N, C-alpha and C positions, 0 to 999 in steps of 0.2 A: 227890704226894699221893694218899692212899690212896681207895677208893671209898667209902668210910665218910665221910671229911673233907669227900669233895666232894659226897654228897647231904647232909650237915649243911649248907656254903653255899649248895644249889639247893633249899630243901627247898618253896618256894613254885611252883617251875617244875617241879618233879618231881608236886606236887598238881595241878598244871592240865594235864599234858601225860601223864599218864600212862593215864587215861580214855579220851584221843585215840588212844594207841599201843596200848591194849587193844582200841578199838573197830576201828581200820583191821589189826588182826591177826584179827578175827574174820570178815573178808574172805575167810582163808584157810582157815575151816574148811569142812568142807561141808556143805550142808544137812539132812542123813540125821543129822549126828551134834549132836543135841539136847540130852543130856546131857554131850558133851563141853564144847556152848558154854555150857552150863549153870554145867560146874564150871569152866571158864576165865574168865568173867565174876565168880564167885563169888569167885575168886581174885583179881579185880582190884580186884574190888569191899574186899576185906578189907585190900589192900596201900594201898589207897586211905586207908582209916580208920584204919590203924596210922600213916600218917604223918601224918595228919593230926593223929593224938593229939603227935606229936612236934611239930605246928608249935605246938599249945597249950600244950605243956612248956616249950617255948624263949620264947613271949611274955608280955612282963612287961605285965601291965596297969596297973601303978603308973607305969610312965613314957611321959607323951604325945609321944611321938617315935616315927620311922616304925622299925619292927622287922623282923629277917629280911628287909634290902633286897638287890637283886640289881640289880647296871648293869652294862650291857653298851653297847659300841661300836655304836650303830646305822646312822649313814652314815659310811664310812670318810674321813677325811681331812676331817673336821668336827668340831665341839664337839658334834654331836649325842649324847645317849646317850637308852636307855630301861632306865627302871628299875621294879621292881616294891617293894612293903612295904606291912607291915600297921600301922598306928598303931590309939592308945587314946587317946578326947579325949572330953570333959564331952559329952553332946549337945547338940545346937545351936550348936556351937562350928567 
């Protein structure tokens, strides 16, 4: 599986995890490097915005089903799964 295909299958995870990884990486920047911190933060923010545009592009609002779903085993040797996904439904339902 190529990197692009992997990103395409895990857009929600990347969208949620990228800011956390970026914040963790900021711990390794020196406090005196304010310009570097700002530039890195801007880079992470722009990447997050571009990934959110991919999510919006792949979401079909006409379907009232879970979309962009990711499922992974949560507890080994059980039938439990952890999943995430977005759905569109009429308000109030």
